[in-house]
All heavy atoms as an XYZ file, in Angstrom:
896
protein
N     -57.175     47.164     15.762
C     -56.641     45.790     15.873
C     -55.475     45.786     16.813
O     -54.683     46.725     16.878
C     -56.275     45.220     14.508
C     -55.694     43.827     14.550
S     -55.189     43.253     12.974
C     -56.395     42.045     12.640
N     -55.333     44.744     17.535
C     -54.265     44.550     18.476
C     -52.900     44.467     17.768
O     -52.815     43.815     16.739
C     -54.504     43.303     19.322
C     -53.586     43.211     20.477
O     -52.990     44.215     20.872
O     -53.442     42.084     21.012
N     -51.884     45.109     18.290
C     -50.597     45.089     17.647
C     -49.972     43.666     17.600
O     -49.414     43.281     16.595
C     -49.582     46.030     18.346
C     -49.915     47.437     18.138
C     -50.220     48.312     19.215
C     -49.903     48.001     16.870
C     -50.527     49.619     18.994
C     -50.114     49.312     16.648
C     -50.496     50.140     17.715
O     -50.750     51.454     17.541
N     -50.157     42.882     18.696
C     -49.595     41.537     18.720
C     -50.288     40.675     17.730
O     -49.648     39.899     17.004
C     -49.710     40.998     20.142
C     -48.849     41.797     21.095
C     -49.308     39.477     20.178
C     -49.012     41.404     22.486
N     -51.604     40.770     17.569
C     -52.348     39.980     16.623
C     -51.957     40.365     15.198
O     -51.864     39.499     14.317
C     -53.855     40.194     16.822
N     -51.682     41.651     14.962
C     -51.287     42.088     13.615
C     -49.923     41.478     13.187
O     -49.733     41.046     12.096
C     -51.256     43.629     13.499
N     -48.963     41.473     14.130
C     -47.662     40.960     13.873
C     -47.700     39.429     13.696
O     -47.066     38.890     12.738
C     -46.731     41.338     15.070
C     -46.432     42.812     15.041
C     -45.386     40.599     14.927
C     -45.679     43.340     16.176
N     -48.456     38.752     14.497
C     -48.555     37.278     14.354
C     -49.313     36.845     13.058
O     -48.905     35.835     12.505
C     -49.248     36.648     15.582
O     -50.544     37.214     15.712
C     -48.409     36.813     16.835
N     -50.309     37.657     12.653
C     -51.002     37.266     11.439
C     -50.106     37.353     10.209
O     -50.276     36.604      9.279
C     -52.221     38.122     11.283
C     -53.329     37.766     12.171
O     -53.343     36.593     12.666
N     -54.258     38.639     12.449
N     -49.179     38.275     10.178
C     -48.272     38.377      8.984
C     -47.188     37.341      9.041
O     -46.624     37.069      8.020
C     -47.666     39.770      8.884
C     -46.705     40.160      9.949
C     -46.208     41.593      9.862
O     -47.000     42.456      9.457
O     -45.043     41.822     10.157
N     -46.967     36.709     10.164
C     -45.937     35.600     10.294
C     -46.561     34.271      9.934
O     -45.725     33.307      9.755
C     -45.353     35.568     11.703
C     -44.635     36.882     12.139
C     -43.362     37.086     11.379
O     -42.662     36.163     10.977
N     -43.038     38.345     11.060
N     -47.847     34.092      9.916
C     -48.430     32.836      9.634
C     -48.198     32.354      8.169
O     -48.190     33.217      7.311
C     -49.958     32.900      9.866
C     -50.423     33.116     11.303
C     -51.957     33.264     11.340
C     -49.968     31.964     12.177
N     -47.992     31.080      8.020
C     -47.802     30.521      6.647
C     -49.159     30.473      5.965
O     -50.185     30.196      6.600
C     -47.217     29.140      6.726
C     -45.762     29.111      7.087
C     -45.198     27.698      6.989
C     -43.711     27.730      7.312
N     -43.161     26.355      7.303
N     -49.162     30.713      4.663
C     -50.379     30.707      3.902
C     -50.866     29.287      3.619
O     -52.086     28.998      3.777
C     -50.238     31.458      2.579
C     -49.711     32.866      2.781
C     -50.697     33.736      3.484
C     -50.161     35.168      3.565
N     -50.135     35.710      4.910
N     -49.978     28.356      3.170
C     -50.351     27.048      2.857
C     -49.780     26.107      3.971
O     -48.551     25.981      4.067
C     -49.787     26.640      1.496
C     -50.405     27.457      0.307
C     -49.814     27.032     -0.982
O     -49.152     25.979     -1.065
O     -50.033     27.722     -1.969
N     -50.723     25.439      4.634
C     -50.259     24.529      5.649
C     -50.509     23.084      5.246
O     -51.514     22.782      4.613
C     -51.085     24.777      6.978
C     -50.803     26.020      7.725
C     -51.659     26.181      8.955
C     -49.325     26.076      8.165
N     -49.574     22.216      5.585
C     -49.806     20.801      5.283
C     -50.824     20.260      6.246
O     -50.924     20.709      7.422
C     -48.455     20.159      5.487
C     -47.754     21.065      6.451
C     -48.244     22.415      6.150
N     -51.664     19.315      5.796
C     -52.684     18.681      6.661
C     -51.979     17.494      7.382
O     -51.830     16.430      6.812
C     -53.859     18.202      5.858
C     -54.919     17.572      6.795
C     -54.488     19.372      5.082
N     -51.559     17.726      8.635
C     -50.846     16.765      9.410
C     -51.763     16.228     10.481
O     -52.401     17.065     11.199
C     -49.619     17.366     10.060
C     -48.709     18.050      9.066
C     -48.868     16.347     10.822
C     -47.606     18.858      9.661
N     -51.851     14.929     10.575
C     -52.719     14.251     11.624
C     -51.811     13.447     12.476
O     -50.738     13.024     12.037
C     -53.816     13.465     10.999
C     -54.773     14.301     10.267
O     -55.212     15.351     10.720
N     -55.178     13.859      9.052
N     -52.251     13.205     13.711
C     -51.487     12.316     14.619
C     -51.552     10.911     14.026
O     -52.583     10.433     13.569
C     -52.087     12.366     15.988
C     -51.420     11.417     16.933
C     -51.968     13.763     16.577
N     -50.411     10.230     14.029
C     -50.288      8.873     13.513
C     -49.709      8.863     12.127
O     -49.338      7.775     11.622
N     -49.588     10.012     11.454
C     -49.000     10.023     10.121
C     -47.489      9.846     10.141
O     -46.890     10.236     11.137
C     -49.319     11.375      9.437
C     -50.760     11.524      9.090
O     -51.529     10.606      9.203
O     -51.148     12.677      8.680
N     -47.014      9.232      9.111
C     -45.515      9.145      8.972
C     -45.130     10.323      8.127
O     -45.638     10.478      6.953
C     -45.149      7.845      8.262
C     -44.098      7.128      8.990
O     -43.752      7.464     10.080
N     -43.548      6.081      8.375
N     -44.288     11.194      8.566
C     -43.944     12.445      7.839
C     -42.411     12.544      7.703
O     -41.621     12.004      8.413
C     -44.452     13.686      8.577
C     -45.978     13.706      8.567
C     -43.908     13.820      9.906
N     -42.047     13.341      6.647
C     -40.661     13.734      6.419
C     -40.601     15.239      6.503
O     -41.185     15.925      5.661
C     -40.173     13.211      5.097
C     -38.756     13.529      4.828
C     -38.261     13.044      3.468
N     -38.284     11.576      3.471
C     -38.896     10.822      2.517
N     -39.529     11.434      1.549
N     -38.848      9.494      2.574
N     -39.917     15.775      7.564
C     -39.851     17.176      7.781
C     -38.563     17.709      7.234
O     -37.474     17.237      7.600
C     -39.987     17.502      9.248
C     -39.900     19.003      9.536
C     -41.224     16.925      9.831
N     -38.577     18.712      6.338
C     -37.431     19.325      5.779
C     -37.107     20.539      6.626
O     -37.855     21.511      6.645
C     -37.644     19.777      4.330
C     -38.050     18.682      3.421
N     -37.132     18.112      2.545
C     -39.200     17.998      3.216
C     -37.701     17.107      1.880
N     -38.967     17.096      2.250
N     -36.041     20.466      7.367
C     -35.697     21.493      8.409
C     -34.443     22.220      7.959
O     -33.380     21.633      7.626
C     -35.492     20.787      9.712
C     -35.436     21.801     10.855
O     -35.915     22.902     10.749
N     -34.940     21.370     12.029
N     -34.503     23.566      7.927
C     -33.363     24.387      7.560
C     -32.432     24.549      8.762
O     -32.879     24.923      9.831
C     -33.802     25.765      7.029
C     -32.720     26.678      6.604
C     -33.188     27.970      6.074
N     -33.907     27.829      4.855
C     -35.161     28.236      4.593
N     -35.831     28.860      5.557
N     -35.715     28.107      3.455
N     -31.167     24.314      8.547
C     -30.154     24.325      9.633
C     -29.042     25.298      9.218
O     -28.532     25.222      8.116
C     -29.580     22.941      9.935
C     -30.685     22.110     10.528
C     -28.426     23.083     10.927
C     -30.258     20.697     10.827
N     -28.732     26.247     10.096
C     -27.624     27.242      9.853
C     -26.419     26.790     10.682
O     -26.566     26.647     11.887
C     -28.078     28.619     10.182
C     -29.128     29.174      9.314
C     -29.462     30.613      9.618
C     -30.429     31.197      8.677
N     -30.908     32.502      9.026
N     -25.284     26.638     10.010
C     -24.034     26.321     10.731
C     -23.002     27.393     10.352
O     -22.404     27.338      9.288
C     -23.555     24.943     10.344
C     -24.495     23.832     10.733
C     -24.071     22.489     10.155
O     -23.405     22.498      9.103
O     -24.427     21.483     10.763
N     -22.904     28.434     11.149
C     -21.986     29.538     10.855
C     -22.615     30.316      9.692
O     -23.721     30.803      9.785
N     -21.918     30.418      8.609
C     -22.351     31.109      7.387
C     -23.063     30.197      6.437
O     -23.716     30.664      5.510
C     -21.237     31.843      6.645
O     -20.266     30.821      6.289
C     -20.554     32.838      7.580
N     -22.957     28.903      6.655
C     -23.516     27.914      5.756
C     -24.962     27.569      6.129
O     -25.314     27.667      7.283
C     -22.688     26.643      5.716
C     -21.258     26.915      5.180
C     -20.473     25.667      5.177
N     -21.218     24.641      4.512
C     -20.651     23.565      3.984
N     -19.413     23.409      4.046
N     -21.429     22.662      3.410
N     -25.738     27.155      5.217
C     -27.100     26.799      5.408
C     -27.442     25.516      4.598
O     -27.034     25.373      3.486
C     -28.009     27.938      4.985
C     -29.463     27.828      5.384
C     -30.178     29.089      5.050
O     -29.929     30.135      5.669
O     -31.045     29.023      4.103
N     -28.101     24.562      5.266
C     -28.438     23.340      4.613
C     -29.860     22.893      5.074
O     -30.360     23.421      6.055
C     -27.414     22.260      4.835
C     -27.331     21.809      6.238
C     -26.201     20.842      6.474
N     -26.000     20.514      7.862
C     -26.570     19.563      8.520
N     -27.393     18.718      7.897
N     -26.361     19.344      9.798
N     -30.411     21.894      4.337
C     -31.716     21.425      4.728
C     -31.495     19.907      5.139
O     -30.921     19.130      4.483
C     -32.700     21.463      3.533
C     -32.998     22.929      3.280
C     -33.951     20.713      3.869
C     -33.949     23.198      2.109
N     -31.964     19.636      6.349
C     -31.848     18.333      6.933
C     -33.267     17.723      7.108
O     -34.201     18.389      7.494
C     -31.172     18.368      8.272
C     -30.874     16.997      8.877
C     -30.219     17.124     10.231
O     -30.605     17.930     11.074
N     -29.145     16.390     10.424
N     -33.364     16.395      6.764
C     -34.695     15.782      6.854
C     -34.752     14.957      8.105
O     -33.818     14.341      8.561
C     -34.922     14.933      5.645
C     -35.211     15.700      4.395
S     -35.542     14.665      3.022
C     -34.219     15.110      2.004
N     -35.950     14.980      8.708
C     -36.225     14.188      9.909
C     -37.550     13.422      9.593
O     -38.589     14.018      9.389
C     -36.431     15.110     11.133
C     -36.517     14.354     12.446
C     -35.392     13.972     13.125
C     -37.722     14.050     13.004
C     -35.454     13.328     14.340
C     -37.801     13.360     14.148
C     -36.685     13.011     14.833
N     -37.423     12.089      9.555
C     -38.570     11.289      9.197
C     -38.996     10.451     10.404
O     -38.213      9.849     11.074
C     -38.234     10.359      8.042
C     -39.456      9.599      7.522
C     -39.132      8.865      6.216
O     -37.960      8.944      5.699
O     -40.049      8.237      5.736
N     -40.327     10.413     10.671
C     -40.864      9.712     11.816
C     -42.379      9.758     11.864
O     -43.017     10.250     10.940
N     -42.884      9.320     12.992
C     -44.331      9.327     13.271
C     -44.741     10.534     14.092
O     -44.127     10.841     15.116
C     -44.704      8.037     13.960
O     -44.267      6.917     13.240
C     -46.223      7.889     14.118
N     -45.827     11.185     13.669
C     -46.359     12.306     14.455
C     -47.075     11.695     15.644
O     -48.004     10.916     15.523
C     -47.364     13.149     13.616
C     -47.901     14.193     14.492
C     -46.660     13.726     12.389
N     -46.611     12.052     16.861
C     -47.188     11.522     18.078
C     -48.061     12.560     18.795
O     -48.882     12.157     19.648
C     -46.192     10.900     19.042
C     -45.188     11.979     19.537
C     -45.437      9.766     18.429
C     -44.349     11.488     20.658
N     -47.920     13.836     18.456
C     -48.785     14.860     19.163
C     -48.870     16.161     18.355
O     -47.886     16.440     17.558
C     -48.142     15.147     20.530
N     -49.923     16.837     18.569
C     -50.068     18.217     18.035
C     -50.482     19.094     19.217
O     -51.252     18.658     20.004
C     -51.206     18.220     16.952
C     -50.695     17.642     15.635
C     -51.819     17.598     14.641
C     -52.204     19.008     14.209
N     -53.209     19.013     13.114
N     -49.930     20.286     19.244
C     -50.188     21.166     20.368
C     -50.554     22.579     19.867
O     -50.065     22.986     18.823
C     -48.936     21.344     21.289
C     -48.495     20.121     21.920
N     -48.962     19.560     22.986
C     -47.444     19.273     21.518
C     -48.337     18.456     23.287
N     -47.383     18.237     22.382
N     -51.353     23.219     20.629
C     -51.555     24.665     20.428
C     -52.388     25.042     19.178
O     -52.962     24.211     18.523
N     -52.348     26.286     18.860
C     -53.037     26.822     17.732
C     -52.489     28.150     17.363
O     -51.809     28.797     18.186
N     -52.771     28.621     16.188
C     -52.305     29.915     15.738
C     -50.812     29.881     15.473
O     -50.253     28.906     14.949
N     -50.098     30.938     15.906
C     -48.666     31.072     15.641
C     -47.846     30.035     16.419
O     -46.779     29.640     16.049
C     -48.164     32.514     15.830
C     -46.754     32.732     15.281
C     -48.208     32.856     17.309
C     -46.784     32.915     13.839
N     -48.373     29.663     17.555
C     -47.608     28.732     18.440
C     -47.958     27.248     18.241
O     -47.676     26.421     19.122
C     -47.820     29.117     19.877
O     -49.196     28.954     20.211
N     -48.618     26.924     17.125
C     -48.987     25.469     16.867
C     -47.723     24.686     16.581
O     -46.890     25.063     15.755
C     -49.913     25.439     15.710
C     -50.537     24.048     15.443
C     -51.596     24.101     14.427
O     -51.848     25.146     13.871
O     -52.054     23.016     14.044
N     -47.602     23.564     17.240
C     -46.428     22.630     17.070
C     -46.907     21.192     16.830
O     -48.058     20.857     17.166
C     -45.498     22.692     18.297
O     -46.188     22.221     19.410
C     -44.979     24.069     18.468
N     -45.956     20.401     16.298
C     -46.212     18.946     16.260
C     -44.979     18.261     16.607
O     -43.861     18.728     16.305
C     -46.765     18.572     14.829
C     -45.756     18.808     13.658
C     -45.046     17.725     13.210
C     -45.662     20.004     13.177
C     -44.217     17.944     12.108
C     -44.795     20.300     12.121
C     -44.046     19.222     11.568
N     -45.104     17.056     17.207
C     -43.959     16.308     17.700
C     -43.806     15.008     16.857
O     -44.765     14.310     16.638
C     -44.149     15.912     19.213
O     -44.317     17.085     19.957
C     -42.953     15.181     19.757
N     -42.593     14.833     16.396
C     -42.267     13.660     15.513
C     -41.263     12.784     16.268
O     -40.342     13.232     16.823
C     -41.692     14.124     14.169
C     -41.382     12.925     13.289
C     -42.581     15.119     13.453
N     -41.585     11.422     16.194
C     -40.726     10.474     16.910
C     -40.199      9.438     15.910
O     -40.921      8.992     15.025
C     -41.568      9.753     17.980
C     -40.762      8.613     18.678
C     -41.602      7.946     19.731
N     -40.930      6.806     20.296
C     -39.987      6.881     21.243
N     -39.662      8.059     21.740
N     -39.404      5.807     21.724
N     -38.934      9.090     16.061
C     -38.346      8.005     15.291
C     -37.337      7.310     16.143
O     -36.859      7.834     17.120
C     -37.685      8.519     13.969
C     -36.357      9.154     14.205
C     -35.620      9.407     12.904
N     -34.363     10.055     13.143
C     -33.718     10.766     12.268
N     -34.271     10.889     11.093
N     -32.574     11.353     12.540
N     -36.979      6.083     15.782
C     -35.960      5.312     16.520
C     -34.712      5.205     15.611
O     -34.799      4.816     14.431
C     -36.482      3.874     16.778
C     -35.408      3.093     17.487
C     -37.720      3.973     17.682
N     -33.636      5.774     16.142
C     -32.396      5.856     15.383
C     -31.305      5.177     16.208
O     -30.986      5.639     17.284
C     -32.069      7.313     15.078
O     -30.877      7.436     14.416
N     -30.734      4.104     15.612
C     -29.707      3.312     16.279
C     -30.160      2.891     17.661
O     -29.449      3.054     18.658
C     -28.414      4.163     16.378
C     -27.822      4.519     15.023
C     -27.962      5.779     14.533
C     -27.219      3.578     14.242
C     -27.449      6.165     13.291
C     -26.694      3.880     12.991
C     -26.818      5.154     12.544
O     -26.352      5.497     11.314
N     -31.332      2.324     17.743
C     -31.969      1.766     18.971
C     -32.168      2.787     20.063
O     -32.354      2.427     21.240
C     -31.117      0.581     19.509
N     -32.191      4.106     19.686
C     -32.477      5.153     20.600
C     -33.706      5.985     20.045
O     -33.672      6.378     18.939
C     -31.273      6.089     20.812
C     -31.609      7.201     21.734
C     -30.080      5.297     21.366
N     -34.719      6.170     20.873
C     -35.815      6.939     20.449
C     -35.538      8.415     20.485
O     -35.015      8.966     21.415
N     -35.817      9.123     19.341
C     -35.560     10.568     19.241
C     -36.875     11.229     18.910
O     -37.576     10.827     18.016
C     -34.531     10.791     18.091
C     -34.289     12.293     17.931
C     -33.273     10.053     18.337
N     -37.183     12.310     19.628
C     -38.349     13.126     19.370
C     -37.990     14.558     19.210
O     -37.171     15.085     19.916
C     -39.311     13.070     20.628
C     -39.958     11.678     20.798
C     -40.919     11.601     21.950
O     -41.232     12.724     22.467
O     -41.376     10.575     22.314
N     -38.562     15.145     18.192
C     -38.370     16.605     17.919
C     -39.674     17.226     17.792
O     -40.628     16.681     17.192
C     -37.536     16.751     16.632
C     -36.075     16.563     16.748
C     -35.359     16.994     15.536
C     -33.874     16.792     15.643
N     -33.156     17.266     14.450
N     -39.780     18.456     18.299
C     -40.951     19.257     18.225
C     -40.683     20.381     17.277
O     -39.720     21.152     17.424
C     -41.354     19.783     19.595
O     -41.551     18.681     20.476
C     -42.638     20.624     19.542
N     -41.573     20.504     16.249
C     -41.406     21.485     15.215
C     -42.587     22.477     15.231
O     -43.727     22.038     15.268
C     -41.384     20.854     13.777
C     -40.254     19.917     13.578
C     -40.438     18.522     13.697
C     -39.028     20.357     13.229
C     -39.396     17.639     13.435
C     -37.955     19.499     12.951
C     -38.143     18.181     13.117
N     -42.270     23.796     15.201
C     -43.372     24.782     15.009
C     -43.798     24.772     13.583
O     -43.028     24.759     12.661
C     -42.748     26.107     15.386
C     -41.404     25.793     15.977
C     -40.997     24.441     15.531
N     -45.152     24.680     13.365
C     -45.613     24.600     12.011
C     -45.344     25.860     11.195
O     -44.996     25.830     10.047
C     -47.166     24.317     12.058
C     -47.406     22.896     12.510
C     -47.774     24.554     10.653
C     -48.797     22.467     12.574
N     -45.434     27.050     11.847
C     -45.258     28.296     11.166
C     -43.860     28.841     11.140
O     -43.627     29.973     10.753
C     -46.199     29.336     11.777
C     -47.680     29.020     11.612
N     -48.278     29.112     10.433
C     -48.560     28.502     12.479
C     -49.584     28.728     10.505
N     -49.723     28.378     11.765
N     -42.856     28.014     11.585
C     -41.463     28.449     11.598
C     -40.935     28.578     10.177
O     -41.202     27.711      9.357
C     -40.663     27.454     12.362
O     -39.300     27.748     12.264
N     -40.098     29.608      9.916
C     -39.481     29.708      8.580
C     -38.407     28.606      8.413
O     -37.980     28.363      7.245
C     -38.900     31.087      8.586
C     -38.832     31.525     10.016
C     -39.874     30.776     10.772
N     -37.935     28.018      9.486
C     -36.938     26.921      9.398
C     -37.564     25.605      8.926
O     -36.834     24.708      8.460
C     -36.255     26.738     10.717
C     -35.310     27.897     11.020
O     -34.863     28.596     10.068
N     -35.112     28.130     12.254
N     -38.857     25.451      9.082
C     -39.531     24.263      8.561
C     -39.905     24.545      7.113
O     -40.854     25.250      6.799
C     -40.759     23.910      9.431
C     -41.465     22.677      8.808
C     -40.354     23.551     10.831
N     -39.126     24.028      6.149
C     -39.264     24.325      4.745
C     -40.478     23.556      4.168
O     -41.317     24.191      3.520
C     -37.991     23.961      3.987
C     -38.177     24.263      2.489
C     -36.839     24.695      4.554
N     -40.547     22.259      4.458
C     -41.656     21.517      3.918
C     -41.906     20.310      4.799
O     -41.087     19.824      5.527
C     -41.370     21.012      2.491
N     -43.198     19.797      4.726
C     -43.565     18.593      5.440
C     -44.232     17.646      4.434
O     -45.281     18.009      3.846
C     -44.507     18.917      6.588
C     -44.925     17.580      7.279
C     -43.934     19.834      7.591
N     -43.606     16.478      4.164
C     -44.170     15.515      3.280
C     -44.807     14.364      4.074
O     -44.160     13.835      4.957
C     -43.096     14.931      2.355
C     -42.379     15.950      1.537
O     -42.999     16.996      1.184
O     -41.184     15.768      1.210
N     -45.969     14.016      3.725
C     -46.722     12.909      4.360
C     -46.404     11.608      3.553
O     -46.826     11.561      2.426
C     -48.161     13.177      4.484
C     -48.372     14.431      5.350
C     -48.897     12.000      5.156
C     -49.774     14.957      5.391
N     -45.695     10.672      4.180
C     -45.361      9.391      3.485
C     -46.448      8.366      3.699
O     -46.739      7.605      2.788
C     -44.006      8.911      3.924
O     -44.007      8.730      5.337
C     -42.929      9.897      3.546
N     -47.054      8.252      4.893
C     -48.118      7.375      5.204
C     -49.073      8.048      6.131
O     -48.699      8.788      7.026
C     -47.530      6.113      5.937
C     -46.967      5.076      5.055
C     -46.469      3.868      5.829
N     -47.421      3.539      6.865
C     -47.162      2.690      7.897
N     -45.949      2.183      8.001
N     -48.071      2.357      8.793
N     -50.354      7.781      5.925
C     -51.354      8.305      6.891
C     -51.781      7.172      7.846
O     -52.139      6.050      7.404
C     -52.563      8.888      6.131
O     -53.091      7.937      5.316
N     -51.698      7.430      9.069
C     -51.994      6.421     10.103
C     -53.462      6.457     10.571
O     -54.132      7.450     10.507
N     -53.910      5.287     11.010
C     -55.262      5.111     11.476
C     -55.181      4.894     12.994
O     -54.884      3.840     13.474
C     -55.898      3.862     10.791
C     -57.340      3.776     11.101
O     -57.975      4.838     11.513
O     -57.911      2.669     10.965
N     -55.448      5.978     13.755
C     -55.353      5.984     15.234
C     -56.601      6.400     15.820
O     -57.402      7.073     15.203
C     -54.145      6.828     15.708
C     -52.806      6.243     15.271
C     -54.309      8.254     15.285
N     -56.819      6.096     17.103
C     -57.965      6.496     17.831
C     -57.802      7.424     18.949
O     -58.730      7.710     19.731
C     -58.658      5.239     18.375
C     -59.102      4.224     17.327
C     -59.815      3.080     18.007
N     -60.266      2.135     16.988
C     -61.128      1.149     17.298
N     -61.532      1.016     18.563
N     -61.496      0.358     16.390
N     -56.625      7.940     19.056
C     -56.380      8.920     20.210
C     -55.553     10.063     19.704
O     -54.982     10.006     18.612
C     -55.693      8.247     21.382
C     -54.659      7.224     21.085
C     -54.209      6.477     22.304
N     -55.013      5.307     22.596
C     -55.539      5.030     23.785
N     -55.463      5.827     24.758
N     -56.234      3.897     23.893
N     -55.616     11.147     20.474
C     -54.983     12.403     20.066
C     -53.508     12.423     20.348
O     -52.763     13.099     19.652
C     -55.681     13.594     20.790
N     -53.044     11.707     21.352
C     -51.603     11.710     21.679
C     -51.151     10.238     21.677
O     -51.784      9.390     22.338
C     -51.378     12.378     23.049
C     -51.900     13.728     23.274
C     -51.020     14.722     22.539
C     -51.377     16.119     22.967
N     -52.395     16.797     22.149
N     -50.025      9.964     21.027
C     -49.544      8.596     20.958
C     -48.292      8.410     21.785
O     -47.306      7.805     21.396
C     -49.193      8.256     19.474
C     -50.334      8.358     18.504
C     -49.870      8.026     17.095
C     -51.524      7.561     18.892
N     -48.376      8.865     23.063
C     -47.269      8.736     23.966
C     -46.981      7.287     24.337
O     -45.862      6.955     24.752
C     -47.472      9.559     25.223
C     -47.520     11.040     24.999
C     -48.401     11.832     25.657
C     -46.701     11.646     24.062
C     -48.479     13.196     25.418
C     -46.771     12.966     23.779
C     -47.615     13.777     24.551
O     -47.689     15.112     24.309
N     -47.929      6.410     24.148
C     -47.664      5.012     24.439
C     -46.678      4.370     23.525
O     -46.102      3.280     23.837
C     -49.035      4.215     24.444
C     -49.584      4.072     23.033
C     -49.317      2.956     22.218
C     -50.504      4.968     22.528
C     -49.851      2.792     20.938
C     -51.039      4.873     21.279
C     -50.710      3.764     20.511
O     -51.274      3.618     19.240
N     -46.360      4.946     22.387
C     -45.351      4.423     21.471
C     -43.944      4.494     22.096
O     -43.064      3.808     21.614
C     -45.376      5.172     20.166
C     -46.621      4.976     19.274
C     -46.478      5.784     18.016
C     -46.802      3.505     18.977
N     -43.784      5.334     23.097
C     -42.479      5.459     23.745
C     -42.066      4.174     24.413
O     -40.899      3.799     24.534
C     -42.504      6.586     24.790
C     -42.663      7.898     24.151
C     -42.833      8.963     25.250
N     -42.905     10.287     24.671
C     -43.304     11.344     25.357
N     -43.655     11.278     26.620
N     -43.366     12.543     24.761
N     -43.078      3.385     24.880
C     -42.830      2.128     25.583
C     -42.754      0.928     24.666
O     -42.422     -0.204     25.078
C     -43.900      1.851     26.615
C     -43.944      3.000     27.641
O     -42.864      3.552     27.946
O     -45.048      3.290     28.133
N     -43.036      1.106     23.385
C     -43.121      0.008     22.414
C     -41.801     -0.163     21.720
O     -41.107      0.856     21.479
C     -44.191      0.202     21.440
C     -45.570      0.381     21.997
C     -46.155     -0.872     22.515
N     -47.388     -0.719     23.231
C     -48.638     -0.862     22.649
N     -48.691     -1.144     21.325
N     -49.668     -0.689     23.317
N     -41.424     -1.394     21.339
C     -40.185     -1.632     20.669
C     -40.451     -2.516     19.453
O     -41.327     -3.406     19.473
C     -39.150     -2.404     21.601
C     -37.873     -2.733     20.872
C     -38.896     -1.561     22.853
N     -39.731     -2.254     18.356
C     -39.862     -3.077     17.150
C     -41.203     -2.879     16.439
O     -41.717     -1.830     16.293
N     -41.741     -4.080     16.035
C     -42.998     -4.023     15.227
C     -44.181     -3.564     16.058
O     -45.206     -3.107     15.519
C     -43.309     -5.361     14.641
C     -42.447     -5.758     13.502
C     -42.878     -7.041     12.863
C     -42.002     -7.427     11.658
N     -42.447     -8.654     11.000
N     -44.115     -3.682     17.399
C     -45.193     -3.211     18.261
C     -45.364     -1.699     18.178
O     -46.470     -1.180     18.538
C     -44.937     -3.716     19.667
N     -44.363     -0.995     17.765
C     -44.451      0.456     17.748
C     -44.979      0.987     16.382
O     -44.992      2.176     16.176
C     -43.058      1.067     17.950
O     -42.203      0.755     16.918
N     -45.417      0.100     15.529
C     -46.006      0.509     14.267
C     -47.439      0.952     14.403
O     -48.140      0.523     15.291
C     -45.946     -0.599     13.186
C     -44.572     -0.855     12.698
C     -44.628     -1.760     11.478
C     -43.268     -1.909     10.853
N     -43.285     -2.732      9.718
N     -47.876      1.873     13.560
C     -49.251      2.381     13.588
C     -49.900      1.824     12.276
O     -49.302      1.826     11.230
C     -49.236      3.938     13.569
C     -50.668      4.456     13.421
C     -48.561      4.443     14.803
N     -51.161      1.432     12.430
C     -51.907      0.895     11.261
C     -52.028      1.960     10.201
O     -52.193      3.159     10.571
C     -53.277      0.421     11.671
C     -53.307     -0.877     12.414
C     -54.665     -1.412     12.597
C     -55.482     -0.520     13.542
N     -56.834     -0.960     13.826
N     -52.050      1.579      8.971
C     -52.108      2.539      7.874
C     -53.596      2.708      7.495
O     -54.373      1.775      7.401
C     -51.335      2.083      6.626
C     -51.277      3.121      5.564
C     -50.296      2.784      4.440
O     -49.694      1.695      4.554
O     -50.183      3.544      3.538
N     -53.964      4.002      7.277
C     -55.326      4.285      6.821
C     -55.466      3.877      5.343
O     -54.629      4.304      4.539
C     -55.633      5.750      7.042
C     -57.071      6.134      6.848
C     -57.254      7.574      7.060
C     -57.038      7.991      8.457
N     -57.292      9.422      8.684
N     -56.516      3.137      5.048
C     -56.697      2.692      3.678
C     -57.748      3.511      2.958
O     -58.669      3.971      3.489
C     -57.081      1.194      3.646
C     -55.995      0.371      4.256
C     -57.377      0.748      2.223
C     -56.294     -1.063      4.425
């Protein structure tokens, strides 16, 4: 077996959350500040998923104080403690980059029933 594949396989998380594009999620992110450590939550809409394997990531967007903020999280990172799905969205495309141009209620995604 390849050494790189062996190292990456032991770094993969065993239980993955089922995240789809359009879902509203709350990401629990571990932050280290000096010697202290805390968990910060980032809540928003998943607008993209990239890659596969150890390098798989997802991008979450939210509007905070009238400024759009996007963060990209690696799924298998030890700093991503948990991902809670608050709403599942009903979308027809793989990337929701068009939400960047929308403001207010127009930026909402329909909820899957």
